[in-house]
N, C-alpha and C positions, 0 to 999 in steps of 0.2 A: 936619676932617673933611670938609669940601665938597669940597679938591682932591684928597681922598683917592678919595671915589665920583666924581669926574669922571675921573682915571686909571683906575679899573674900568672906567667907561663907555667909554673910548676903545679899552682893551684888549679889551673885549667887542666892541665894532663889529668891531675888525680880526679878529677869530677867525671873527665871522660872514661877512663878506667874504672870509678864505681858504676857507671853507665854501662859499661859493658860486661863487668862482673854478674853474673847471673844468681850466684849464692855468694853470701857474706860470710865470716867466720862467726860463729854464734848463731847461724840461722839454723832451725830444724826444717829438716828435708824427709820426704818420705822414698825409701827403696825397695819395690817389690811389696809395699804396704808395711814395711819395719821404718820405725821412726829412727832417725839418727840426728846427732848435731854435726854442724860443719867446723872443723877443726883447721883447715888448711885449704888455701887457693891457689891459684896459677902465679900469684905474687911471691909467695914461698918457695924457696928451694926444694928442687926434686918432684915437685908438683908440676904434670906437664899441662900444658892450655888445654883448657877444655876438660880437665880433671878437676877433681876435689878430693879433700882429705876428710873424713867422717867418721864420728865414734860412735858404736850403737850402744855403748853403755856397759856397765859390767854386771857380771852374775850377781846374784843376789848371795853377798857372805856375812860373818859375823863380825863386827865390829871389833877392833883392838882392845878398845876401854871395857870391851863385855868378855875378853878372854878369847877372843877371835883371831886369825892371821889377818884379815884384813884385805883389801883388793893387791893382786899383783900389778907387774907392767901394763898400762894400756893399750890396747891393740886398735891400731888407725888404719883405715882401709881407704886406699887410693881408689877411687872409680869417676868411671865417665861422667860427665854431667847428662849426658843425655838419657839416663836410668833413673834419674832424681825428678822427683816432683817436690813442688811446695809442702813444706811441713804442714801439721795440725798446728793449731795454737795449744801452747802447752797448760795443763792442769796444776795452779799453784798450790802447794800443801804445805802444812807446817808441822814440824814436830810436836808430839802432844809431850 
């Protein structure tokens, strides 16, 4: 019985935390009109409370399979949540 109550308490805590987190990993956000994807939040190490880590994407580069160099190391920015807005719905494209 104690194990069951402990499990219920853990699930309840996670639900409360999810309620408190404004942005979750994978969410699209807009920062000063620029689209970004949330890649980290305060649940992660080195992300302060009320901040998120976002990826703005990479510049256009030539693919390695086409003789290019590909992308370098991704740059992730840690920014305060209060400058972030809900993102736009993405447009899904398929490669020809």
